[in-house]
C-alpha positions in Angstrom: 14.1 26.3 -76.0 12.3 28.6 -73.6 12.6 32.4 -73.9 13.0 34.6 -70.8 11.9 38.1 -70.6 13.9 40.8 -69.0 11.3 41.1 -66.2 12.0 37.6 -65.2 15.7 38.2 -65.0 15.3 41.4 -63.0 13.1 39.8 -60.3 15.7 37.3 -59.3 18.2 38.3 -56.5 21.2 38.2 -59.0 19.5 40.4 -61.5 19.2 43.3 -59.1 21.8 46.1 -59.2 23.4 47.1 -56.0 25.2 45.2 -53.3 25.1 44.3 -49.7 24.9 47.9 -48.4 22.1 48.9 -50.8 20.1 45.9 -49.6 20.9 46.6 -46.0 19.9 50.2 -46.5 16.4 49.2 -48.1 15.9 46.8 -45.2 16.4 49.5 -42.5 14.2 51.9 -44.4 11.6 49.3 -44.4 12.0 48.6 -40.7 11.8 52.2 -39.8 8.6 52.6 -41.9 7.0 49.5 -40.2 7.9 50.9 -36.8 6.3 54.2 -37.5 3.0 52.2 -37.9 3.2 50.8 -34.5 0.6 52.1 -32.1 1.8 52.2 -28.4 -0.6 51.2 -25.8 -1.7 53.7 -23.1 -0.6 53.4 -19.5 -4.0 51.9 -18.5 -3.7 49.3 -21.4 -0.2 48.6 -20.5 -1.1 47.8 -16.8 -4.0 45.7 -17.9 -1.9 43.7 -20.2 0.8 43.2 -17.7 -1.6 42.2 -15.1 -3.0 39.7 -17.6 0.3 38.2 -18.3 1.4 38.0 -14.6 -1.9 36.2 -13.6 -1.5 33.8 -16.5 2.2 33.0 -15.6 1.4 32.5 -12.0 -1.6 30.2 -12.9 0.7 28.1 -15.2 3.5 28.0 -12.5 1.0 26.6 -9.9 -0.3 24.0 -12.3 3.1 22.8 -13.4 4.2 22.7 -9.6 1.0 20.7 -8.7 1.7 18.3 -11.5 5.4 18.1 -10.7 4.5 17.3 -7.1 2.1 14.7 -8.1 4.5 12.9 -10.4 7.2 13.0 -7.7 4.9 11.5 -5.2 3.8 8.9 -7.8 7.4 7.9 -8.5 8.2 7.6 -4.8 5.2 5.4 -4.3 6.0 3.2 -7.3 9.8 2.8 -6.7 9.7 2.9 -2.9 11.7 6.1 -2.2 11.0 5.9 1.6 14.2 5.7 3.6 12.7 3.3 6.2 
């Protein structure tokens, strides 16, 4: 028979005292504490990051459009999609 210590029982979720509201309160306090650690970018950094994201998204859109157009033409060529 194995013996359990009190510390083992207290570390389990059922061993803790409190309820849903105390757990929710702890969670919200931790969220607020983490949000206080957040460093907000400067205006110049924000413009730079936004520009990088927009350029990347536009480049991916162009790439996917070219691939889609190519596959569309290949399907029409293979399956004879010409109306004549």
